[in-house]
C-alpha positions, 0 to 999 in steps of 0.5 A: 500500500502506498503512503498517502499525501498528508497536508497540514491545515490550519484554515489559513490561505497558505494551508488551503493552497497547500491542500489544493496542491496536495489533492492534485498530487494525491490524484496524480499518484492514485493515493488518498489525501490526509488532511491534518489539523494539529490542536495545541500550542503553536509558536507565537501563541504565548503560554497556551492558556485554557482559553486558547486551547478551547478556541483551537478545539472549536476551530479545528473542525472548521479548518478541516471542513474548509480544506475538504471543501476546497479539495472537493471543489477542484478534485471531487473524486479524491479520497480525503481523510480528516485527522486531528492531532495534539501537540506542538504543531512542528512535532506532530507534523514531523511525526505525520511525515514519517508515513507521508509521501510527501508531507505538504505545508503552506508557506508564507515565504517570510524568509529565514530571519522573519521565519525564525522570529515568528517561530515558523512551523514549516521551518521547524518541520523541514529542519527535522523531517526525514521524509519529503516535505513540500512547501506551497505558497498561496500564489503557486497558481494551482497546478502550474509548472514550477521548478522542483527544488531539493536541498542537498546535504553532502555530509550524508548519503542523499541518493534516495533524496535525489532519486525522489527529486528527479522523479518529482521533476520528471512527473511534472516535466519541470526543472530540478534545482539542487541547493546546498548551503 
């Protein structure tokens, strides 16, 4: 059984764009789409008060519902599963990435400094995930052709990562760009 495409959703425009991109990827692969909302304290929320947790628990079903509506408006036949998880968002998403192919997240594109200052969840996930993670900007243009970008760490072996990136680029008829810092 192939791994599902998993997308983190929080109701933001970025996560809705990511859900749409992930639905197209799931359809392309013939696998299910898992919409995942993480309940709990997120960076920048402060101390995680009972009030914040209560509000988050009320908003979670709506975030999943909005994402499912967006997905079905674009691809009505894609199989969608809605899942809620608890914990800090980055930790729960890294855990979800372990059985995802790929994990998809919305990205505000704040840049490294702003992302660090605001506690970017996507930055935390990308730094820790051992499986493929796709970041989608809200202006990604649906299924428009984009370059596939892969970050390469030359210290460890990256054959599997490069094979995945080449296949993703081939499937999309896109250029592959490799980055190393």
